[in-house]
C-alpha positions in Angstrom: -48.5 -33.7 -24.5 -47.6 -35.6 -27.7 -50.4 -37.3 -29.5 -49.0 -40.8 -29.0 -49.1 -40.4 -25.2 -52.5 -41.4 -23.8 -51.7 -40.5 -20.1 -48.9 -38.6 -18.4 -49.0 -38.1 -14.6 -46.4 -36.5 -12.3 -45.8 -37.5 -8.8 -43.7 -35.9 -6.0 -42.8 -39.2 -4.2 -43.6 -42.8 -5.1 -42.2 -46.2 -4.3 -41.8 -47.1 -8.0 -42.9 -45.6 -11.3 -42.6 -49.1 -12.8 -45.3 -50.4 -10.4 -47.6 -47.5 -11.1 -47.5 -48.0 -14.9 -47.7 -51.8 -14.7 -50.9 -51.2 -12.6 -52.3 -48.8 -15.3 -51.6 -51.4 -18.0 -53.3 -54.2 -16.0 -56.3 -51.9 -15.6 -56.5 -51.5 -19.4 -55.0 -48.1 -19.9 -54.1 -47.4 -23.5 -50.5 -46.9 -24.6 -48.4 -44.9 -24.2 -48.9 -44.1 -20.5 -46.2 -42.3 -18.6 -45.4 -41.8 -14.9 -42.8 -39.3 -13.9 -41.6 -38.9 -10.3 -39.4 -36.5 -8.4 -38.3 -39.2 -5.9 -38.6 -43.0 -5.8 -38.3 -44.8 -2.5 -38.0 -48.3 -4.0 -36.4 -47.6 -7.4 -34.6 -50.5 -9.0 -32.0 -50.9 -11.8 -31.1 -53.9 -13.8 -30.0 -57.1 -12.1 -32.0 -56.1 -9.0 -29.7 -53.2 -8.2 -31.1 -50.3 -6.1 -31.5 -47.0 -8.0 -30.5 -44.1 -5.8 -31.7 -40.5 -6.3 -32.1 -37.1 -4.6 -35.2 -34.8 -4.8 -35.0 -32.6 -7.9 -31.8 -34.2 -9.2 -33.0 -36.9 -11.6 -35.6 -37.5 -14.3 -37.3 -40.7 -13.1 -40.0 -42.1 -15.5 -41.7 -45.3 -16.7 -43.5 -45.7 -19.9 -46.1 -48.3 -20.6 -46.5 -49.8 -24.1 -48.9 -52.3 -25.9 -46.7 -53.0 -28.8 -48.8 -55.0 -31.3 -46.8 -57.0 -33.8 -43.5 -57.1 -32.0 -42.2 -60.6 -31.4 -40.7 -61.8 -28.2 -37.3 -62.1 -29.9 -37.4 -58.5 -30.7 -38.6 -57.3 -27.3 -35.1 -55.8 -26.6 -35.7 -53.3 -29.3 -38.2 -51.3 -27.2 -35.7 -50.3 -24.5 -33.1 -49.8 -27.2 -35.2 -47.1 -28.9 -36.0 -45.6 -25.5 -32.3 -45.3 -24.7 -31.5 -44.0 -28.2 -34.2 -41.3 -27.8 -32.8 -40.3 -24.4 -29.2 -40.3 -25.7 -30.3 -37.9 -28.4 -32.3 -35.7 -26.1 -29.5 -35.4 -23.5 -26.9 -34.7 -26.2 -29.1 -32.0 -27.6 -29.2 -30.1 -24.3 -25.5 -30.2 -23.6 -23.0 -27.5 -24.7 -20.3 -27.9 -27.4 -17.6 -28.6 -24.9 -19.5 -31.3 -23.0 -18.4 -34.8 -22.3 -19.2 -37.3 -24.9 -22.3 -39.4 -24.3 -22.7 -43.0 -25.5 -24.4 -46.3 -24.8 -22.8 -49.0 -22.7 -24.3 -52.3 -23.8 -27.1 -52.8 -23.8 -28.7 -49.5 -23.0 -27.0 -47.6 -20.2 -26.1 -44.0 -21.0 -22.6 -43.1 -20.0 -20.4 -40.1 -20.2 -16.7 -40.3 -21.1 -15.0 -37.9 -18.7 -11.2 -37.6 -18.8 -10.9 -41.1 -20.2 -13.2 -42.7 -17.7 -16.7 -44.1 -18.2 -19.3 -42.7 -15.8 -22.9 -43.8 -15.7 -25.5 -41.1 -16.4 -28.7 -43.2 -17.0 -30.0 -46.6 -16.7 -32.9 -48.5 -18.3 -35.1 -51.2 -16.8 -37.7 -53.2 -18.8 -40.4 -55.5 -17.6 -42.5 -57.2 -20.3 -45.4 -59.6 -20.6 -45.9 -62.0 -23.5 -48.8 -63.6 -25.3 -47.4 -66.6 -27.0 -44.4 -65.5 -29.0 -45.6 -61.8 -29.1 -44.9 -59.0 -26.8 -48.2 -58.1 -25.1 -47.2 -55.2 -22.7 -44.0 -53.6 -21.7 -42.9 -51.1 -19.1 -39.7 -49.3 -19.8 -38.2 -47.3 -16.9 -35.4 -44.7 -17.2 -33.5 -43.0 -14.5 -31.3 -40.1 -15.6 -28.9 -38.3 -13.3 -29.7 -34.7 -14.4 -28.7 -32.1 -11.9 -26.6 -33.8 -9.3 -23.4 -32.2 -8.2 -20.5 -34.6 -7.9 -20.0 -33.6 -4.3 -23.4 -35.1 -3.5 -22.9 -38.5 -5.1 -23.4 -41.5 -2.7 -19.9 -42.5 -1.5 -20.2 -46.0 -3.0 -21.0 -44.6 -6.4 -18.8 -41.6 -6.6 -16.2 -43.2 -8.8 -18.7 -44.5 -11.4 -21.6 -42.1 -11.7 -22.0 -38.8 -13.4 -24.8 -36.4 -14.2 -25.8 -34.4 -17.2 -25.0 -31.1 -15.4 -21.5 -32.4 -14.7 -21.1 -33.6 -18.2 -22.0 -30.2 -19.5 -19.5 -28.4 -17.3 -22.1 -27.6 -14.5 -24.6 -26.0 -16.9 -28.0 -26.6 -15.4 -30.1 -29.0 -17.4 -33.9 -28.6 -17.1 -35.7 -31.9 -16.4 -38.9 -30.8 -18.2 -36.9 -29.8 -21.3 -35.2 -33.2 -21.2 -38.5 -35.1 -20.9 -40.0 -33.0 -23.9 -36.9 -33.7 -26.0 -37.1 -37.4 -25.2 -40.8 -37.7 -26.1 -40.1 -35.8 -29.4 -37.6 -38.4 -30.4 -39.4 -41.4 -29.0 -42.5 -41.0 -31.0 -41.0 -41.4 -34.5 -38.8 -44.3 -33.3 -41.7 -46.1 -31.8 -43.9 -45.6 -34.9 -41.1 -47.1 -37.0 -40.8 -50.0 -34.6 -44.5 -50.8 -34.9 -44.1 -50.7 -38.7 -41.4 -53.3 -38.5 -38.4 -51.0 -38.8 -35.5 -50.7 -36.4 -32.3 -48.8 -37.1 -29.9 -51.5 -35.8 -26.9 -49.7 -37.3 -27.7 -46.5 -35.3 -28.0 -48.5 -32.1 -24.8 -50.4 -32.8 -22.9 -47.2 -33.6 -23.9 -45.7 -30.3 -22.2 -48.6 -28.4 -19.0 -47.5 -26.8 -18.2 -51.1 -25.8 -17.3 -52.1 -29.4 -13.6 -52.6 -29.7 -13.1 -52.4 -25.9 -11.7 -54.9 -23.4 -14.7 -55.8 -21.2 -15.8 -57.9 -18.3 -19.4 -58.9 -18.5 -21.5 -60.3 -15.6 -23.8 -62.9 -17.2 -25.5 -64.5 -14.3 -23.5 -67.7 -14.8 -20.2 -65.9 -14.0 -18.0 -63.1 -15.4 -16.9 -63.2 -19.1 -13.7 -61.3 -20.0 -12.5 -60.5 -23.5 -12.8 -58.0 -26.3 -16.3 -56.8 -27.3 -16.1 -56.9 -31.1 -19.6 -55.6 -31.7 -23.3 -56.5 -31.3 -25.7 -58.7 -33.1 -28.2 -56.2 -34.6 -30.8 -58.9 -35.0 -30.7 -60.4 -31.5 -29.3 -57.4 -29.5 -26.6 -59.6 -28.1 -23.0 -58.6 -27.3 -20.3 -60.4 -29.2 -17.2 -61.1 -27.2 -13.9 -62.8 -28.2 -12.1 -64.2 -25.1 -8.7 -64.5 -26.8 -6.8 -64.7 -30.0 -8.2 -67.5 -32.2 -11.2 -68.1 -29.9 -14.7 -68.3 -31.2 -17.1 -65.4 -30.6 -19.2 -65.7 -27.4 -22.7 -64.4 -27.6 -24.0 -62.6 -24.5 -27.8 -62.2 -24.7 -28.3 -61.0 -21.1 -25.7 -59.4 -18.9 -24.1 -56.3 -17.6 -20.7 -54.8 -18.7 -19.0 -54.1 -15.4 -15.6 -53.1 -16.7 -14.7 -51.5 -20.0 -11.5 -50.0 -21.5 -11.6 -46.5 -22.9 -8.4 -44.9 -24.3 -6.3 -47.6 -22.6 -7.9 -46.9 -19.2 -10.0 -49.6 -17.7 -13.0 -48.3 -15.8 -15.6 -49.9 -13.6 -19.1 -48.7 -14.5 
């Protein structure tokens, strides 16, 4: 177990790894504490979506942090480094002919398969503040690792993908993926605590840049061209039409995105 991890427990079946880790933090457990489950019965994604999985098919984890010195305005950087670490870990385990992996703003991991975006992993963050500082944060990741496309839930079959499918049906070991993620997460978190964040790396990983998108913002759906991201605020920058001012989306979900002239729901 890496030195920066204070606690790592594995579970066969739980309601939610998020709830387990939040309980640990509330009890005073040191960072970084990590719960990994084979199955979640009440797993959730962003915007209150249900996260679906099958036994043995996914890497399901939550990591608890006590990130001293990180301001509330930079809280978004914690899930950003978690997703960058997972993107690098997953890419390292795929073969040379595998689908391209990238981030879909803000931190979903997607595969580009035959010109279509398909979701491989999602990130959910729940944080607590003390004044204008981040007190604790629980970052959950769900990665579709070894699902066969014939087993996908019918309602998600057109939009989801797994690492094994992205690799051309090469089996991906979940323990190897976890180890590769932790290996990358440690240095990124150390840098973050020291006040350093590679915003350019995060921005370069975003496949949404330059694409025509539709973004659910909570107040409605915003359509336009994603021209980039604000590396200081983590926001998506969208231009709704020629000559129109840039719109800044701080919180939202990209639900449609163009890739190679094909528009795909993700």
